[in-house]
N, CA, C and O atoms as a printed pandas DataFrame, in Angstrom:
     atom_number atom_name residue_name chain_id  residue_number  x_coord  y_coord  z_coord
0              1         N          MET        A               1   -0.489    7.490   62.839
1              2        CA          MET        A               1   -0.517    6.601   64.298
2              3         C          MET        A               1    1.390    6.787   64.901
3              4         O          MET        A               1    2.416    6.939   64.239
4              5         N          PRO        A               2    1.246    6.721   65.841
5              6        CA          PRO        A               2    2.496    6.807   66.536
6              7         C          PRO        A               2    3.338    5.780   65.992
7              8         O          PRO        A               2    2.787    4.724   65.680
8              9         N          VAL        A               3    4.719    5.914   65.804
9             10        CA          VAL        A               3    5.567    5.097   65.161
10            11         C          VAL        A               3    5.457    3.579   66.328
11            12         O          VAL        A               3    5.380    2.408   65.955
12            13         N          CYS        A               4    5.485    4.158   67.991
13            14        CA          CYS        A               4    5.178    2.889   68.810
14            15         C          CYS        A               4    4.452    1.935   68.454
15            16         O          CYS        A               4    4.735    0.754   68.657
16            17         N          PHE        A               5    3.245    2.418   67.779
17            18        CA          PHE        A               5    2.077    1.296   67.509
18            19         C          PHE        A               5    2.225    0.795   65.853
19            20         O          PHE        A               5    1.327    0.174   65.285
20            21         N          ALA        A               6    3.375    1.137   65.269
21            22        CA          ALA        A               6    3.178    0.690   63.788
22            23         C          ALA        A               6    3.896   -0.849   63.831
23            24         O          ALA        A               6    4.618   -1.288   64.727
24            25         N          PRO        A               7    3.541   -1.419   62.785
25            26        CA          PRO        A               7    3.858   -2.936   62.823
26            27         C          PRO        A               7    5.284   -2.900   62.259
27            28         O          PRO        A               7    5.740   -2.047   61.497
28            29         N          ASN        A               8    5.983   -4.104   62.827
29            30        CA          ASN        A               8    7.476   -4.106   62.498
30            31         C          ASN        A               8    8.029   -4.613   61.453
31            32         O          ASN        A               8    7.590   -5.650   60.955
32            33         N          GLY        A               9    9.002   -4.011   60.993
33            34        CA          GLY        A               9    9.627   -4.438   59.724
34            35         C          GLY        A               9    8.972   -3.731   58.602
35            36         O          GLY        A               9    9.109   -4.138   57.448
36            37         N          ARG        A              10    8.220   -2.621   58.915
37            38        CA          ARG        A              10    7.841   -1.972   57.420
38            39         C          ARG        A              10    8.233   -0.339   57.455
39            40         O          ARG        A              10    8.548    0.303   58.457
40            41         N          GLU        A              11    8.144    0.062   56.323
41            42        CA          GLU        A              11    8.911    1.184   55.952
42            43         C          GLU        A              11    7.962    2.396   56.304
43            44         O          GLU        A              11    6.869    2.049   55.858
44            45         N          PHE        A              12    7.835    3.577   56.850
45            46        CA          PHE        A              12    6.928    4.603   56.969
46            47         C          PHE        A              12    7.206    5.636   56.272
47            48         O          PHE        A              12    8.327    5.824   55.800
48            49         N          GLU        A              13    6.477    6.224   56.163
49            50        CA          GLU        A              13    6.797    8.105   56.420
50            51         C          GLU        A              13    6.240    8.991   57.561
51            52         O          GLU        A              13    5.143    8.952   58.118
52            53         N          ILE        A              14    6.964    9.540   57.689
53            54        CA          ILE        A              14    7.330   10.606   59.196
54            55         C          ILE        A              14    6.169   11.487   58.705
55            56         O          ILE        A              14    6.388   12.113   57.668
56            57         N          ARG        A              15    4.873   11.644   59.337
57            58        CA          ARG        A              15    4.004   12.572   58.895
58            59         C          ARG        A              15    4.133   13.981   59.789
59            60         O          ARG        A              15    4.143   15.085   59.243
60            61         N          LYS        A              16    4.225   13.807   61.147
61            62        CA          LYS        A              16    4.536   15.064   62.072
62            63         C          LYS        A              16    5.507   14.355   63.371
63            64         O          LYS        A              16    5.641   13.233   63.860
64            65         N          VAL        A              17    6.050   15.662   63.580
65            66        CA          VAL        A              17    6.662   15.232   65.065
66            67         C          VAL        A              17    6.118   16.266   66.128
67            68         O          VAL        A              17    6.031   17.494   66.103
68            69         N          GLY        A              18    5.853   15.508   66.881
69            70        CA          GLY        A              18    4.575   16.857   67.540
70            71         C          GLY        A              18    5.703   16.763   69.328
71            72         O          GLY        A              18    5.443   16.061   70.305
72            73         N          ALA        A              19    6.649   17.539   69.189
73            74        CA          ALA        A              19    7.600   17.606   70.399
74            75         C          ALA        A              19    8.074   19.094   70.230
75            76         O          ALA        A              19    8.002   19.642   69.130
76            77         N          ASP        A              20    8.599   19.788   71.425
77            78        CA          ASP        A              20    9.104   21.195   71.471
78            79         C          ASP        A              20   10.457   21.288   70.632
79            80         O          ASP        A              20   11.251   20.417   70.275
80            81         N          GLU        A              21   10.423   22.664   70.453
81            82        CA          GLU        A              21   11.619   23.077   69.137
82            83         C          GLU        A              21   12.704   22.260   69.829
83            84         O          GLU        A              21   13.102   21.383   69.062
84            85         N          ASN        A              22   13.343   22.240   71.046
85            86        CA          ASN        A              22   14.629   21.669   71.080
86            87         C          ASN        A              22   14.714   20.178   70.739
87            88         O          ASN        A              22   15.772   19.575   70.564
88            89         N          ILE        A              23   13.512   19.659   70.666
89            90        CA          ILE        A              23   13.816   18.255   70.674
90            91         C          ILE        A              23   13.609   17.709   69.102
91            92         O          ILE        A              23   14.099   16.654   68.701
92            93         N          LYS        A              24   12.885   18.516   68.371
93            94        CA          LYS        A              24   12.705   19.002   66.865
94            95         C          LYS        A              24   14.022   18.889   66.546
95            96         O          LYS        A              24   14.526   17.976   65.893
96            97         N          LYS        A              25   14.524   19.753   66.979
97            98        CA          LYS        A              25   15.908   20.366   66.303
98            99         C          LYS        A              25   16.757   19.298   66.557
99           100         O          LYS        A              25   17.822   19.374   65.945
100          101         N          HIS        A              26   16.568   17.988   67.518
101          102        CA          HIS        A              26   17.730   17.012   67.480
102          103         C          HIS        A              26   17.494   15.873   67.061
103          104         O          HIS        A              26   18.274   14.922   67.015
104          105         N          LEU        A              27   15.959   15.940   66.602
105          106        CA          LEU        A              27   15.830   14.872   65.980
106          107         C          LEU        A              27   16.105   15.269   64.312
107          108         O          LEU        A              27   16.502   14.382   63.557
108          109         N          ARG        A              28   15.948   16.174   63.982
109          110        CA          ARG        A              28   16.414   16.781   62.399
110          111         C          ARG        A              28   17.895   16.419   62.353
111          112         O          ARG        A              28   18.328   16.046   61.263
112          113         N          GLU        A              29   18.873   16.488   63.570
113          114        CA          GLU        A              29   20.203   16.272   63.268
114          115         C          GLU        A              29   20.178   14.733   63.345
115          116         O          GLU        A              29   21.023   14.135   62.680
116          117         N          LEU        A              30   19.225   13.968   64.148
117          118        CA          LEU        A              30   19.611   12.435   63.582
118          119         C          LEU        A              30   18.973   11.997   62.146
119          120         O          LEU        A              30   19.508   11.052   61.567
120          121         N          GLY        A              31   18.014   12.549   61.633
121          122        CA          GLY        A              31   17.597   12.559   60.302
122          123         C          GLY        A              31   16.408   12.037   60.509
123          124         O          GLY        A              31   16.105   11.103   59.766
124          125         N          ILE        A              32   15.481   12.440   61.474
125          126        CA          ILE        A              32   14.110   11.975   61.703
126          127         C          ILE        A              32   13.163   13.886   61.363
127          128         O          ILE        A              32   12.915   14.762   62.191
128          129         N          THR        A              33   12.955   13.868   60.217
129          130        CA          THR        A              33   12.069   15.083   59.545
130          131         C          THR        A              33   10.931   14.748   59.242
131          132         O          THR        A              33   10.779   13.544   59.036
132          133         N          GLU        A              34    9.588   15.753   59.084
133          134        CA          GLU        A              34    8.751   15.211   58.367
134          135         C          GLU        A              34    8.779   15.007   56.857
135          136         O          GLU        A              34    9.230   15.771   56.003
136          137         N          GLY        A              35    8.308   14.031   56.735
137          138        CA          GLY        A              35    8.286   13.552   55.024
138          139         C          GLY        A              35    9.567   12.545   54.765
139          140         O          GLY        A              35    9.738   11.928   53.714
140          141         N          GLY        A              36   10.302   12.499   55.741
141          142        CA          GLY        A              36   11.567   11.545   55.763
142          143         C          GLY        A              36   11.004    9.941   56.210
143          144         O          GLY        A              36   10.163    9.643   57.057
144          145         N          LYS        A              37   11.884    8.972   55.215
145          146        CA          LYS        A              37   11.579    7.683   55.873
146          147         C          LYS        A              37   12.046    7.100   56.750
147          148         O          LYS        A              37   13.251    7.277   56.934
148          149         N          ILE        A              38   11.260    6.106   57.713
149          150        CA          ILE        A              38   11.701    5.537   59.071
150          151         C          ILE        A              38   11.051    3.770   58.674
151          152         O          ILE        A              38   10.006    3.434   58.118
152          153         N          ILE        A              39   11.926    3.130   59.107
153          154        CA          ILE        A              39   11.665    1.720   59.395
154          155         C          ILE        A              39   11.723    1.131   60.989
155          156         O          ILE        A              39   12.496    1.366   61.918
156          157         N          LEU        A              40   10.690    0.368   60.875
157          158        CA          LEU        A              40   10.797   -0.202   62.431
158          159         C          LEU        A              40   11.036   -1.093   62.549
159          160         O          LEU        A              40   10.243   -1.970   62.207
160          161         N          VAL        A              41   12.256   -1.407   63.097
161          162        CA          VAL        A              41   12.751   -2.557   63.624
162          163         C          VAL        A              41   11.955   -3.701   64.741
163          164         O          VAL        A              41   11.668   -4.890   64.607
164          165         N          SER        A              42   11.791   -2.864   65.715
165          166        CA          SER        A              42   11.350   -3.599   66.847
166          167         C          SER        A              42   10.779   -2.570   67.850
167          168         O          SER        A              42   11.108   -1.389   67.957
168          169         N          SER        A              43    9.831   -3.274   68.584
169          170        CA          SER        A              43    9.081   -2.616   69.863
170          171         C          SER        A              43    8.700   -3.565   70.743
171          172         O          SER        A              43    8.383   -4.750   70.647
172          173         N          ASN        A              44    8.833   -2.538   71.897
173          174        CA          ASN        A              44    9.004   -3.210   73.069
174          175         C          ASN        A              44    8.474   -2.815   73.949
175          176         O          ASN        A              44    9.407   -2.262   74.532
176          177         N          GLY        A              45    7.341   -2.610   74.742
177          178        CA          GLY        A              45    6.821   -1.808   75.475
178          179         C          GLY        A              45    6.872   -0.644   75.373
179          180         O          GLY        A              45    7.117    0.158   76.274
180          181         N          GLY        A              46    6.614   -0.395   74.115
181          182        CA          GLY        A              46    6.754    1.156   73.574
182          183         C          GLY        A              46    7.706    1.937   73.212
183          184         O          GLY        A              46    7.626    3.043   72.678
184          185         N          ASN        A              47    8.988    1.093   73.637
185          186        CA          ASN        A              47   10.506    1.661   73.505
186          187         C          ASN        A              47   10.693    1.157   71.871
187          188         O          ASN        A              47   10.075    0.115   71.652
188          189         N          VAL        A              48   11.261    1.579   70.965
189          190        CA          VAL        A              48   11.073    1.370   69.320
190          191         C          VAL        A              48   12.830    0.970   69.313
191          192         O          VAL        A              48   13.526    0.969   70.328
192          193         N          ILE        A              49   13.234    0.698   68.151
193          194        CA          ILE        A              49   14.081    0.443   67.670
194          195         C          ILE        A              49   14.217    0.984   66.020
195          196         O          ILE        A              49   14.267    0.017   65.260
196          197         N          VAL        A              50   14.269    1.998   65.483
197          198        CA          VAL        A              50   13.963    2.389   64.151
198          199         C          VAL        A              50   15.972    2.682   63.192
199          200         O          VAL        A              50   17.110    3.055   63.477
200          201         N          ILE        A              51   15.259    2.241   62.178
201          202        CA          ILE        A              51   16.401    2.782   61.042
202          203         C          ILE        A              51   16.219    3.770   60.639
203          204         O          ILE        A              51   15.036    3.926   60.336
204          205         N          VAL        A              52   16.826    4.585   60.462
205          206        CA          VAL        A              52   17.002    6.072   59.777
206          207         C          VAL        A              52   18.064    6.266   58.826
207          208         O          VAL        A              52   19.177    6.072   59.313
208          209         N          LYS        A              53   18.047    6.580   57.650
209          210        CA          LYS        A              53   19.420    6.664   56.976
210          211         C          LYS        A              53   20.456    6.190   56.837
211          212         O          LYS        A              53   21.478    6.683   56.358
212          213         N          GLU        A              54   20.212    4.895   57.368
213          214        CA          GLU        A              54   21.030    3.897   56.915
214          215         C          GLU        A              54   21.623    3.565   58.843
215          216         O          GLU        A              54   22.649    2.908   59.018
216          217         N          GLY        A              55   21.009    3.985   59.786
217          218        CA          GLY        A              55   21.483    4.129   61.004
218          219         C          GLY        A              55   20.399    3.701   61.747
219          220         O          GLY        A              55   19.296    3.583   61.213
220          221         N          ARG        A              56   20.658    3.351   63.404
221          222        CA          ARG        A              56   19.468    2.806   63.779
222          223         C          ARG        A              56   19.589    3.475   65.186
223          224         O          ARG        A              56   20.673    3.517   65.769
224          225         N          LEU        A              57   18.560    3.944   65.659
225          226        CA          LEU        A              57   18.293    4.590   66.477
226          227         C          LEU        A              57   17.092    4.222   68.133
227          228         O          LEU        A              57   15.916    4.532   67.942
228          229         N          CYS        A              58   17.336    3.786   69.177
229          230        CA          CYS        A              58   16.541    3.638   69.836
230          231         C          CYS        A              58   15.734    4.731   70.509
231          232         O          CYS        A              58   16.508    5.627   70.844
232          233         N          LEU        A              59   14.546    4.993   70.819
233          234        CA          LEU        A              59   13.606    5.978   71.114
234          235         C          LEU        A              59   12.826    5.472   72.307
235          236         O          LEU        A              59   12.176    4.441   72.137
236          237         N          ASP        A              60   12.809    5.911   73.195
237          238        CA          ASP        A              60   11.968    5.891   74.094
238          239         C          ASP        A              60   10.758    5.881   74.228
239          240         O          ASP        A              60   10.191    6.673   73.476
240          241         N          LYS        A              61    9.909    5.121   75.091
241          242        CA          LYS        A              61    7.961    5.139   74.390
242          243         C          LYS        A              61    7.642    6.995   74.517
243          244         O          LYS        A              61    6.997    7.430   73.562
244          245         N          ASN        A              62    7.930    7.745   75.288
245          246        CA          ASN        A              62    7.588    8.976   75.283
246          247         C          ASN        A              62    7.712   10.122   73.869
247          248         O          ASN        A              62    6.882   10.858   73.336
248          249         N          LEU        A              63    9.193    9.835   73.596
249          250        CA          LEU        A              63    9.738   10.097   72.309
250          251         C          LEU        A              63    9.281    9.707   70.920
251          252         O          LEU        A              63    9.251   10.396   69.900
252          253         N          ALA        A              64    8.846    8.132   71.160
253          254        CA          ALA        A              64    8.158    7.537   70.065
254          255         C          ALA        A              64    6.654    7.930   70.011
255          256         O          ALA        A              64    6.166    7.991   68.882
256          257         N          ALA        A              65    5.987    8.160   70.894
257          258        CA          ALA        A              65    4.639    8.508   70.816
258          259         C          ALA        A              65    4.182    9.560   70.106
259          260         O          ALA        A              65    3.046    9.714   69.656
260          261         N          LYS        A              66    5.540   10.609   69.988
261          262        CA          LYS        A              66    5.516   11.849   69.411
262          263         C          LYS        A              66    5.722   11.901   67.653
263          264         O          LYS        A              66    5.312   12.781   66.897
264          265         N          ILE        A              67    6.356   10.880   67.364
265          266        CA          ILE        A              67    6.594   10.580   65.974
266          267         C          ILE        A              67    5.582   10.392   65.440
267          268         O          ILE        A              67    5.435    9.170   65.409
268          269         N          LEU        A              68    4.603   10.968   64.893
269          270        CA          LEU        A              68    3.371   10.212   63.758
270          271         C          LEU        A              68    3.959   10.100   62.279
271          272         O          LEU        A              68    4.533   10.913   61.554
272          273         N          VAL        A              69    3.590    8.780   62.127
273          274        CA          VAL        A              69    3.608    8.005   60.729
274          275         C          VAL        A              69    2.725    7.547   59.967
275          276         O          VAL        A              69    1.728    7.077   60.515
276          277         N          ALA        A              70    2.794    7.535   58.558
277          278        CA          ALA        A              70    2.000    6.684   57.721
278          279         C          ALA        A              70    2.317    5.611   56.963
279          280         O          ALA        A              70    1.444    5.032   56.317
């Protein structure tokens, strides 16, 4: 499921990042990699705040919809 539809406060494994290579590269630099862990802190209208490797990131709804978690 896309991270923007995941329940708050839970840790998930990132299964797939469905974006173009430039965006994937940028997300890898931020710590969002396939097989990595992500915690959803809050979701508001599709925009999300997540914790990745002890740092918080805010992602817009378009980008959050491309990050699939399980």
